[in-house]
Kinemage of the C-alpha trace (Angstrom):
@kinemage 1
@onewidth
@group {chain A} dominant
@subgroup {mainchain}
@vectorlist {calphas} color= white
{ca met a 1} P 34.266 108.531 -2.515
{ca gly a 2} L 31.663 108.955 0.231
{ca lys a 3} L 30.142 106.074 2.164
{ca arg a 4} L 26.759 106.503 0.506
{ca arg a 5} L 28.211 106.527 -3.002
{ca leu a 6} L 30.326 103.494 -2.210
{ca ala a 7} L 27.307 101.598 -0.836
{ca leu a 8} L 25.215 102.570 -3.856
{ca cys a 9} L 27.910 101.449 -6.295
{ca ala a 10} L 28.363 98.152 -4.431
{ca gly a 11} L 24.606 97.527 -4.526
{ca val a 12} L 24.357 98.246 -8.245
{ca leu a 13} L 27.321 95.970 -8.896
{ca ala a 14} L 25.800 93.141 -6.821
{ca val a 15} L 22.446 93.372 -8.610
{ca thr a 16} L 24.118 93.537 -12.009
{ca ala a 17} L 26.360 90.551 -11.258
{ca ser a 18} L 23.679 88.307 -9.766
{ca gly a 19} L 20.789 89.300 -12.025
{ca pro a 20} L 21.175 86.663 -14.782
{ca ala a 21} L 21.916 83.837 -12.335
{ca ala a 22} L 18.946 84.716 -10.146
{ca cys a 23} L 16.619 84.916 -13.157
{ca ala a 24} L 17.813 81.518 -14.379
{ca ala a 25} L 17.223 80.011 -10.941
{ca tyr a 26} L 13.681 81.335 -10.657
{ca ala a 27} L 12.892 80.258 -14.204
{ca ala a 28} L 14.166 76.752 -13.506
{ca asp a 29} L 12.236 76.015 -10.319
{ca gly a 30} L 8.684 76.906 -11.346
{ca gly a 31} L 7.620 77.110 -7.669
{ca asp a 32} L 8.127 78.939 -4.399
{ca val a 33} L 11.535 77.294 -3.860
{ca ser a 34} L 14.519 78.667 -5.774
{ca val a 35} L 17.924 77.077 -6.187
{ca val a 36} L 21.119 78.973 -7.136
{ca pro a 37} L 22.831 77.788 -9.258
{ca ala a 38} L 19.880 76.099 -10.912
{ca ala a 39} L 22.104 73.467 -12.572
{ca pro a 40} L 24.921 72.435 -10.197
{ca ala a 41} L 27.329 69.549 -10.704
{ca pro a 42} L 27.478 66.636 -8.236
{ca gly a 43} L 29.324 67.719 -5.087
{ca gly a 44} L 28.505 71.395 -5.685
{ca asp a 45} L 27.156 73.867 -3.137
{ca ile a 46} L 23.762 75.496 -3.674
{ca ala a 47} L 21.761 78.297 -2.069
{ca leu a 48} L 18.095 77.559 -1.361
{ca arg a 49} L 15.335 80.113 -0.814
{ca val a 50} L 11.606 79.773 -0.195
{ca thr a 51} L 9.019 82.564 -0.390
{ca gly a 52} L 5.480 82.638 0.961
{ca cys a 53} L 6.464 81.118 4.286
{ca asp a 54} L 5.846 82.967 7.571
{ca ala a 55} L 7.659 80.468 9.811
{ca arg a 56} L 10.950 81.319 11.540
{ca glu a 57} L 12.566 78.098 10.314
{ca ala a 58} L 12.029 75.321 7.772
{ca val a 59} L 13.851 72.358 6.266
{ca ala a 60} L 14.482 71.717 2.562
{ca gln a 61} L 14.581 68.063 1.517
{ca ser a 62} L 15.663 66.495 -1.750
{ca pro a 63} L 17.137 63.171 -2.846
{ca ala a 64} L 19.855 65.216 -4.594
{ca leu a 65} L 21.103 66.774 -1.325
{ca val a 66} L 23.676 65.287 1.044
{ca ser a 67} L 21.404 66.145 3.993
{ca asp a 68} L 18.364 68.239 4.776
{ca ala a 69} L 19.088 71.978 4.507
{ca arg a 70} L 18.037 74.227 7.385
{ca leu a 71} L 16.377 77.449 6.198
{ca thr a 72} L 16.267 80.568 8.363
{ca pro a 73} L 14.951 84.126 7.791
{ca asp a 74} L 16.463 85.772 4.731
{ca asp a 75} L 18.233 89.138 4.998
{ca gly a 76} L 15.593 90.599 2.671
{ca gly a 77} L 12.892 89.677 5.172
{ca asp a 78} L 10.374 88.053 2.810
{ca gly a 79} L 11.451 84.423 2.896
{ca leu a 80} L 13.733 81.776 4.300
{ca ala a 81} L 17.173 80.892 2.948
{ca gly a 82} L 19.913 78.349 3.544
{ca asp a 83} L 22.716 76.399 1.944
{ca gly a 84} L 22.981 72.801 0.822
{ca arg a 85} L 25.353 70.477 -0.969
{ca val a 86} L 24.541 68.171 -3.870
{ca arg a 87} L 25.542 64.541 -3.341
{ca ser a 88} L 28.766 63.721 -5.144
{ca thr a 89} L 27.315 60.343 -6.167
{ca val a 90} L 24.034 61.636 -7.620
{ca thr a 91} L 23.395 61.057 -11.323
{ca ala a 92} L 22.506 63.863 -13.697
{ca gly a 93} L 18.818 64.732 -13.793
{ca thr a 94} L 16.073 66.889 -12.295
{ca tyr a 95} L 15.265 66.416 -8.617
{ca thr a 96} L 12.406 67.839 -6.561
{ca val a 97} L 13.188 70.091 -3.598
{ca thr a 98} L 10.432 70.155 -0.971
{ca val a 99} L 10.040 72.625 1.897
{ca thr a 100} L 7.210 72.112 4.394
{ca cys a 101} L 6.338 75.346 6.116
{ca asp a 102} L 3.244 76.346 8.125
{ca gly a 103} L 1.549 73.100 7.035
{ca thr a 104} L 2.029 74.011 3.366
{ca glu a 105} L 4.348 72.166 1.021
{ca his a 106} L 6.470 74.349 -1.244
{ca arg a 107} L 8.199 72.733 -4.207
{ca gly a 108} L 11.032 73.564 -6.499
{ca ala a 109} L 13.554 71.702 -8.607
{ca val a 110} L 17.276 71.358 -9.017
{ca gln a 111} L 18.736 70.069 -12.257
{ca val a 112} L 22.005 68.264 -11.577
{ca val a 113} L 24.335 68.294 -14.577
{ca arg a 114} L 27.114 65.863 -15.351
{ca lys a 115} L 30.637 66.912 -14.419
{ca gln a 116} L 32.734 67.783 -17.430
{ca thr a 117} L 35.695 65.417 -17.656
{ca pro a 118} L 38.581 66.212 -19.983
{ca ala a 119} L 39.222 63.848 -22.883
{ca ala a 120} L 41.981 61.286 -22.392
{ca gly a 121} L 45.379 62.928 -22.759
{ca ala a 122} L 43.873 66.437 -22.885
{ca glu a 123} L 45.154 69.034 -20.486
{ca pro a 124} L 42.559 70.938 -18.425
{ca ala a 125} L 41.728 74.437 -19.708
{ca ala a 126} L 42.301 76.074 -16.324
{ca arg a 127} L 44.787 74.990 -13.695
{ca pro a 128} L 43.679 74.633 -10.102
{ca ser a 129} L 44.651 77.551 -7.930
{ca pro a 130} L 47.392 78.195 -6.762
{ca val a 131} L 49.949 76.816 -9.179
{ca ala a 132} L 53.000 78.572 -7.748
{ca pro a 133} L 54.013 80.047 -4.411
{ca val a 134} L 52.263 83.277 -3.570
{ca asn a 135} L 54.509 86.319 -3.165
{ca ala a 136} L 53.356 87.229 0.326
{ca gly a 137} L 55.245 88.130 3.451
{ca ala a 138} L 58.873 87.124 3.779
{ca gly a 139} L 58.430 84.372 1.185
{ca gly a 140} L 58.135 86.910 -1.624
{ca ala a 141} L 60.949 89.027 -0.205
{ca ala a 142} L 63.309 86.057 0.039
{ca arg a 143} L 63.943 86.034 -3.717
{ca asp a 144} L 64.794 89.745 -3.682
{ca leu a 145} L 67.140 89.415 -0.722
{ca ala a 146} L 68.939 86.321 -2.039
{ca gly a 147} L 71.330 88.310 -4.262
{ca arg a 148} L 72.236 90.942 -1.652
{ca pro a 149} L 75.151 90.680 0.791
{ca glu a 150} L 74.118 89.463 4.241
{ca gln a 151} L 73.600 92.184 6.858
{ca arg a 152} L 74.233 91.426 10.515
{ca gly a 153} L 72.246 93.722 12.781
{ca pro a 154} L 72.207 97.504 13.039
{ca gly a 155} L 75.148 99.593 11.918
{ca thr a 156} L 77.131 102.058 14.020
{ca ala a 157} L 74.829 104.994 13.279
{ca gln a 158} L 71.713 103.087 14.367
{ca thr a 159} L 73.424 101.904 17.542
{ca val a 160} L 74.477 105.465 18.524
{ca val a 161} L 70.938 106.818 17.889
{ca ala a 162} L 69.369 103.966 19.901
{ca leu a 163} L 71.724 104.570 22.856
{ca ala a 164} L 71.034 108.320 22.769
{ca leu a 165} L 67.266 107.728 22.798
{ca ala a 166} L 67.542 105.188 25.621
{ca gly a 167} L 69.683 107.622 27.663
{ca thr a 168} L 67.220 110.458 27.102
{ca ala a 169} L 64.318 108.251 28.178
{ca ala a 170} L 66.168 107.142 31.317
{ca leu a 171} L 67.079 110.726 32.219
{ca thr a 172} L 63.456 111.854 31.744
{ca val a 173} L 62.129 109.076 33.987
{ca his a 174} L 64.763 109.863 36.646
{ca arg a 175} L 63.893 113.585 36.672
{ca ala a 176} L 60.157 112.840 36.886
{ca ala a 177} L 60.765 110.525 39.845
{ca arg a 178} L 62.857 113.169 41.621
{ca arg a 179} L 60.150 115.832 41.105
{ca gln a 180} L 57.528 113.466 42.467
{ca ala a 181} L 59.699 112.721 45.516
{ca arg a 182} L 60.222 116.440 46.207
{ca arg a 183} L 56.481 117.118 45.974
{ca gly a 184} L 55.822 114.283 48.384
{ca arg a 185} L 58.232 115.765 50.976
{ca arg a 186} L 56.632 119.208 50.751
{ca thr a 187} L 53.066 118.023 51.356
{ca gly a 188} L 53.931 115.486 54.057
């Protein structure tokens, strides 16, 4: 697949995947400031974006955030964007997000939702990742090699081939050095 086709497919996939989430975020804020996801849980990370701001930098403030979020020019070029984290101790509810830019105050909202806790004695639906060792590198190969007899170094055939190659290399270097020495005697 060509580079252009690959880039086009990746772009279509990105728009398709983020379309519903982006629409929900814009619908939830009602202002120039958008928050994705629009309804994070306490301790969750969020992406902030403000439009209608010509400054090179701004700061987003909210009582729901751990600290002020620094916003810088967005890749799209028509706004500022940055990341923030919701306080882990914040209670569920809707909180105002304020960005002051060029003397204008832009507002949005973030709706913090309660963390879902499993009922007493219930097992979580999904296990945290990873739950078992990952079959990567020698760790995954160790199980396969455990049943095989132990091998100790190269066999006779590999040793003979290695010695032949080393001898050939040494002979080639020696001949090249002799030729160079003869040429040096002729010109000097």
